N, C-alpha and C positions, 0 to 999 in steps of 0.2 A: 502401440498407439501412444503418441506423444501427448503429454499433459501440458496444458498452457495455464499454469497456476497464476492467479492474481490475488493480491492482498489489498483489502479495502481498510483504510484507517484514516483517522483525522483527529482534530482537536483545536483548541483555541490558539490563535497566532498572536505574536507580539504586536503586529501591525498588519492590516489587510494588504499592504503593499509588499510584504515579505513573507516567504515561506519558512518562518522561524517559529517553532512552537513556544508558547509561553511557559509551559511546564511539561517536559518530556515524560515525566512519570504519570501524567494524566492523559496520555494519548489513548483514544478510544479505538480498539481493534475491533472492527466490524466482523471480519472473518476472511477466510481463504476460500477462493472460488475456482472451480475447474475450467472456466471459460470466461471470456471477456463480457459476454452478454449478461451472465448472472452477476458478475462483479459490477457492471455498469448499473444494473437494476438496484443492487444494494447501495452503491454510491449515491445514486439519484435519490433514493428514499431518505438517506441520512442528510444529504445536502438540503432537501426540501424540508425536513424536520427542523433544521437549524437555520433556515433562511433569514430569520429575524435578527440573527447575531452576525454582524459583518466580520467578526474576528474568527468565526468557526470555518474551517475548511476540511474537506475530505478529499482523499487521493486514492488513485488506483495504482498499485505498484505491480509491474509486470515481472513477477518472480521467475517465470520461465526464461527471461532474458539474462538473468544472473548466471545461469548455468546452461550453456548449450552443449548438448551431449556430444557433438562432433569435435569439440575443442578439448585439448589436454587439460587435466586438472592442475590445481595449484600445487606448489611444493608442500604446503601444509597438508593438503588433502592426500598427497602421495605418501606422507609419513604416517598417515592413519590418525591424525589429530582432528 
């Protein structure tokens, strides 16, 4: 069974027009989720919780897209690093 992992994270942006975090060390990691539906639910809850702050943004990262099992690994991965 293939896992479709999704990471939900967010934080305060420098400007609402750009996706640049004001302080990377202050990024809020909501969590890792096994499917898009549960990730979306967590994202929506955080987005609604912070709706009054225009500089706050939450994102869903499709972790499963970073590594497709059918593709060859990177050179670093092949060296065991």
